[in-house]
C-alpha positions in Angstrom: 2.2 40.1 55.1 0.3 41.1 51.9 3.5 40.4 49.9 3.5 36.8 51.2 -0.1 36.4 49.8 1.2 37.3 46.3 4.2 35.0 46.4 2.5 31.8 45.0 1.2 33.7 42.1 4.5 35.3 41.3 6.2 31.9 41.4 3.7 30.5 39.0 4.1 33.4 36.6 7.9 32.9 36.7 7.5 29.2 35.9 5.3 30.0 32.9 7.6 32.8 31.7 10.5 30.3 31.6 8.5 28.2 29.1 7.3 25.5 31.5 3.8 24.6 32.2 2.3 24.5 35.6 2.0 20.7 35.3 5.5 20.0 34.1 6.7 19.1 37.6 4.0 16.6 38.1 5.0 12.9 37.5 3.8 11.6 34.2 1.1 9.0 34.2 2.6 5.5 34.0 2.2 3.9 30.6 0.3 0.7 30.4 1.6 -2.2 28.3 -1.1 -1.5 25.7 0.1 2.1 25.2 3.8 1.4 25.1 4.9 1.3 21.5 8.4 2.7 21.1 9.9 3.7 17.8 13.2 1.8 17.3 16.3 4.0 16.9 18.2 1.1 15.3 19.6 2.0 11.9 19.8 -1.1 9.8 19.1 -1.9 6.1 15.4 -2.2 5.3 13.7 -4.0 2.4 10.0 -3.3 2.8 8.4 -5.6 0.3 4.8 -5.2 -1.1 5.1 -8.0 -3.7 6.6 -11.4 -3.5 9.7 -12.3 -5.5 7.8 -15.2 -7.2 4.1 -15.7 -7.8 2.7 -17.6 -4.9 -0.3 -19.8 -4.0 -2.1 -18.9 -0.8 -3.5 -22.3 0.4 -5.3 -20.8 3.4 -7.7 -18.1 2.6 -11.4 -17.4 3.3 -13.7 -15.5 1.0 -17.3 -15.3 2.0 -18.7 -13.5 -1.0 -17.2 -15.7 -3.6 -20.6 -17.0 -4.6 -21.9 -13.6 -5.8 -19.1 -11.1 -5.4 -17.1 -9.3 -8.2 -14.1 -11.5 -8.3 -12.3 -9.1 -10.7 -11.7 -6.8 -7.8 -10.3 -9.7 -5.8 -8.0 -10.7 -8.6 -6.8 -7.1 -8.9 -5.8 -7.2 -5.2 -4.0 -10.5 -5.8 -2.1 -9.0 -8.7 -0.8 -6.2 -6.5 0.7 -8.9 -4.2 2.0 -11.1 -7.0 -0.4 -13.8 -5.8 -0.8 -16.3 -8.6 -3.6 -18.4 -7.1 -5.9 -18.2 -4.1 -7.6 -21.2 -2.5 -10.8 -20.4 -0.7 -11.1 -23.0 2.1 -14.6 -21.9 2.8 -16.0 -23.6 -0.3 -19.4 -24.3 1.3 -19.7 -21.1 3.3 -20.6 -21.3 6.9 -24.3 -22.3 6.8 -25.4 -25.5 8.7 -28.0 -25.9 6.1 -27.0 -28.5 3.5 -29.1 -26.8 0.9 -27.6 -23.4 1.6 -24.0 -24.7 1.7 -24.5 -26.6 -1.5 -25.9 -23.5 -3.2 -22.9 -21.4 -2.1 -20.5 -24.1 -3.4 -22.3 -24.3 -6.8 -22.5 -20.5 -7.2 -18.9 -20.0 -6.1 -17.7 -22.5 -8.7 -19.8 -20.8 -11.4 -18.5 -17.4 -10.4 -14.9 -18.6 -10.6 -15.4 -20.3 -13.9 -16.8 -17.2 -15.6 -14.1 -14.9 -14.0 -10.8 -16.7 -14.0 -10.5 -20.4 -13.0 -6.7 -20.2 -13.3 -6.5 -17.9 -10.4 -9.1 -19.2 -7.9 -9.9 -22.6 -6.4 -12.1 -24.1 -3.7 -11.9 -26.7 -1.0 -15.1 -28.3 0.2 -16.2 -28.7 3.9 -18.2 -31.1 6.0 -21.5 -30.5 7.7 -21.5 -32.0 11.2 -25.0 -30.9 12.2 -26.3 -34.5 11.9 -23.1 -36.4 12.6 -24.8 -39.1 14.7 -27.7 -39.8 12.4 -27.9 -43.1 10.5 -26.2 -42.8 7.2 -24.3 -39.5 8.0 -20.9 -41.0 7.2 -22.0 -42.5 3.9 -23.7 -39.2 2.9 -20.6 -37.2 3.8 -18.4 -39.5 1.7 -20.9 -39.2 -1.2 -21.0 -35.3 -1.0 -17.2 -35.2 -0.8 -16.9 -37.4 -4.0 -19.5 -35.2 -5.8 -17.8 -32.0 -4.8 -14.4 -33.2 -6.0 -15.9 -34.3 -9.3 -17.4 -30.8 -9.7 -14.1 -29.1 -9.0 -13.2 -29.0 -5.3 -9.4 -29.4 -4.9 -9.4 -30.6 -1.3 -11.2 -30.8 2.1 -10.9 -28.2 4.8 -11.6 -29.2 8.4 -12.4 -26.3 10.8 -11.4 -26.2 14.4 -15.0 -26.8 15.5 -14.3 -30.5 15.1 -12.8 -31.3 18.5 -14.2 -28.1 20.0 -17.9 -27.6 19.6 -19.2 -30.5 17.3 -21.4 -32.8 19.4 -23.5 -35.7 18.7 -27.2 -36.1 19.7 -26.2 -37.2 23.2 -24.3 -34.0 23.7 -20.9 -35.8 23.6 -18.0 -34.0 22.0 -17.0 -35.5 18.7 -13.3 -36.2 18.8 -11.0 -35.3 15.9 -10.2 -39.0 15.6 -13.8 -40.2 15.8 -14.1 -43.6 13.9 -17.2 -42.2 12.1 -14.8 -40.0 10.2 -12.4 -42.7 9.1 -14.1 -43.4 5.8 -13.9 -39.6 4.9 -10.1 -39.4 5.5 -9.7 -42.7 3.5 -11.8 -41.3 0.6 -9.6 -38.2 0.4 -6.6 -40.5 0.0 -8.4 -42.5 -2.6 -9.4 -39.4 -4.6 -5.9 -37.9 -4.2 -7.0 -34.7 -2.6 -5.4 -33.3 0.6 -7.0 -32.5 3.9 -6.1 -29.1 5.3 -7.0 -29.5 9.0 -7.2 -26.9 11.7 -7.2 -28.4 15.2 -7.0 -26.4 18.5 -5.4 -22.9 18.8 -2.1 -21.6 20.3 -1.2 -23.4 23.5 -1.1 -20.0 25.3 -4.8 -19.7 25.0 -5.1 -22.6 27.5 -2.4 -21.2 29.9 -3.2 -18.9 32.9 -3.7 -15.3 31.8 -1.0 -13.8 33.9 2.2 -11.8 33.5 4.0 -14.9 32.1 1.6 -15.5 29.2 3.1 -13.8 26.1 -0.4 -13.8 24.6 -1.8 -11.7 27.5 -2.6 -8.6 25.4 -4.3 -10.7 22.7 -6.4 -12.4 25.3 -7.3 -9.2 27.0 -8.4 -7.6 23.7 -10.1 -10.8 22.5 -11.5 -12.4 25.6 -13.4 -15.1 23.6 -10.1 -16.7 22.7 -9.2 -17.6 26.4 -9.9 -21.2 27.4 -9.7 -22.9 30.7 -7.3 -25.8 31.1 -10.0 -28.3 30.2 -12.2 -26.4 27.8 -13.3 -28.4 26.0 -10.3 -30.7 26.8 -6.6 -30.1 27.4 -4.7 -28.7 24.4 -2.5 -31.7 24.3 -5.4 -34.1 23.9 -6.8 -32.2 20.9 -3.4 -32.2 19.2 -3.0 -36.0 20.0 -6.4 -36.7 18.4 -5.2 -34.9 15.2 -2.0 -37.0 15.2 -4.0 -40.2 15.6 -5.7 -39.3 12.3 -2.4 -38.8 10.6 -1.2 -42.2 12.0 -4.4 -44.1 11.0 -4.4 -42.8 7.4 -0.9 -42.8 6.0 -2.1 -42.8 2.4 -3.9 -39.5 2.8 -2.0 -36.2 2.5 -2.7 -33.8 5.4 -1.8 -30.2 5.7 -1.7 -29.1 9.3 -2.9 -25.5 9.5 -0.8 -23.0 11.4 2.2 -25.5 11.4 0.2 -27.7 13.7 0.6 -25.1 16.4 4.2 -26.0 16.9 6.0 -23.0 15.3 7.4 -22.2 18.8 8.9 -25.7 19.1 10.5 -26.6 15.8 12.4 -29.5 17.4 9.1 -31.1 18.3 7.6 -30.3 14.9 10.7 -31.9 13.3 10.0 -35.1 15.2 6.4 -35.1 14.1 7.3 -34.6 10.5 9.6 -37.6 10.8 7.0 -39.8 12.4 4.2 -38.7 9.9 5.5 -38.6 6.4 2.0 -37.7 5.2 2.0 -34.5 7.3 2.6 -31.2 5.6 2.3 -27.8 7.2 1.3 -24.3 6.1 2.4 -21.0 7.7 -0.8 -19.1 8.1 -0.9 -16.8 11.2 2.4 -18.1 12.6 4.9 -15.9 10.7 5.5 -13.9 13.9 6.8 -17.1 15.6 9.1 -17.9 12.7 10.3 -14.3 12.4 11.8 -14.2 15.9 13.9 -17.3 15.4 15.3 -16.8 11.9 18.2 -19.2 12.1 16.2 -22.1 13.5 13.3 -21.3 11.1 15.6 -21.3 8.0 17.2 -24.6 9.0 13.7 -26.1 9.4 12.5 -24.7 6.1 15.6 -26.1 4.3 15.1 -29.5 5.9 11.4 -29.7 5.1 11.4 -27.6 2.0 9.2 -30.1 0.2 6.4 -30.1 2.8 5.9 -26.5 3.7 3.2 -24.4 2.0 2.4 -20.7 2.0 -0.8 -19.7 3.8 -2.0 -16.4 5.3 -5.6 -17.1 6.7 -7.2 -13.7 7.2 -7.6 -11.6 4.0 -5.8 -8.3 4.8 -3.7 -7.6 1.7 -1.4 -5.1 3.6 -0.3 -7.8 6.0 1.3 -10.0 3.4 4.3 -7.6 3.4 5.4 -9.1 6.7 5.4 -12.6 5.3 7.4 -11.6 2.2 9.9 -9.8 4.4 10.4 -12.6 6.8 10.7 -15.2 4.0 12.8 -13.3 1.5 15.1 -10.8 3.2 17.9 -10.7 5.8 16.3 -7.6 7.5 16.7 -7.3 11.2 14.4 -6.1 14.0 11.3 -4.9 12.1 7.8 -4.8 13.5 5.0 -7.2 13.0 1.7 -5.9 11.7 -0.3 -6.6 14.9 1.1 -5.5 18.2 -1.3 -7.6 20.2 -0.2 -10.7 18.4 3.5 -10.0 18.6 5.0 -7.3 20.6 8.5 -8.6 19.7 10.4 -7.8 16.5 10.9 -9.8 13.3 14.0 -11.0 11.5 14.3 -12.2 7.9 15.2 -15.8 7.1 16.6 -15.0 3.7 15.5 -18.3 2.1 17.4 -19.5 -1.0 15.4 -19.1 -4.2 15.0 -22.9 -4.6 13.4 -23.2 -1.2 11.3 -20.0 -1.7 9.8 -21.4 -4.9 8.8 -24.6 -3.2 7.1 -22.8 -0.4 5.5 -20.2 -2.6 4.0 -22.5 -5.2 5.8 -25.8 -6.1 4.6 -27.8 -3.1 1.0 -26.7 -3.5 1.1 -27.6 -7.2 2.3 -31.1 -6.3 -0.1 -31.7 -3.4 -3.3 -30.1 -4.7 -4.7 -31.6 -7.9 -6.1 -29.6 -10.7 -4.4 -26.3 -10.2 -3.2 -24.4 -13.3 0.6 -24.5 -13.5 1.1 -22.3 -16.6 1.5 -19.1 -14.7 4.3 -20.3 -12.4 8.0 -20.5 -13.4 9.6 -24.0 -13.5 
């Protein structure tokens, strides 16, 4: 009987002696979707780019210390990417105070001028805090004119228009609100483009279930999730933006993030046909383009004169994904943010002529006052 008491210990010692742990026979804990991150065993040619083939203009960037920061450091980072020119869309910062935003704009222009005005430029912004007051529209038009005269190269509209901007009665101000018509018209008269961000990806309005491919992003960034009617359906916001394009054919618009149609290039094709004044930039949607390289390349070739390079968030290391998708024929390579794209990228291998237009020629044509000397013809 005493031998039976020692049997479990002997068995355990035998297991350890064979090089196995006592826990090796226990089932492994199941991986969650967040943890699963396999390394591909696929062996294919790789062209990991850290610099673009041609100097490029980033038309969608945000710099919040441009009023007093050391811009030489910023330009050094731009040089490492082969970025010829950066446009800071946050030309008036983010203050609701007219005095503070004007101060930021003036100081940023001064800082640019003393550092390198060939490499940096600003768009101006609108202050909606008093949108319903008497004379708001006239004052907004006047400020726009003054800013353009001082050196603003265009107007940037943030997504708060349509989302959170309200009048004094608490009513949401629509993107196509008539009070804004004189502003869009003035941009056309001045010959400056409007880069407009309306809404967010459609998936943010969809149910957060196993069918939503943005599920992980919404889990990690809960503030991005919207109910079906918050503040209104996605389709309504987009329709309001298109109403503006339709009402102001003499004004050039640049739809941020490809107008949130990078996943439906057929629909975007139809919109570009209906609105000849609509241009698009590719900020934050390269993951959508990189998973459909054939369709993306066909779209870029067709609309090569109306697509601009943009990135949005300033993370220099992430530009490599953009260069690789646009320039190479590489297959099945990872995106730089798993939560944004758990799928793999494929290169479009754009022809040089198209690449030059996307990188800089279209921006030089649409945006007045940019220095052309540093870009090849």
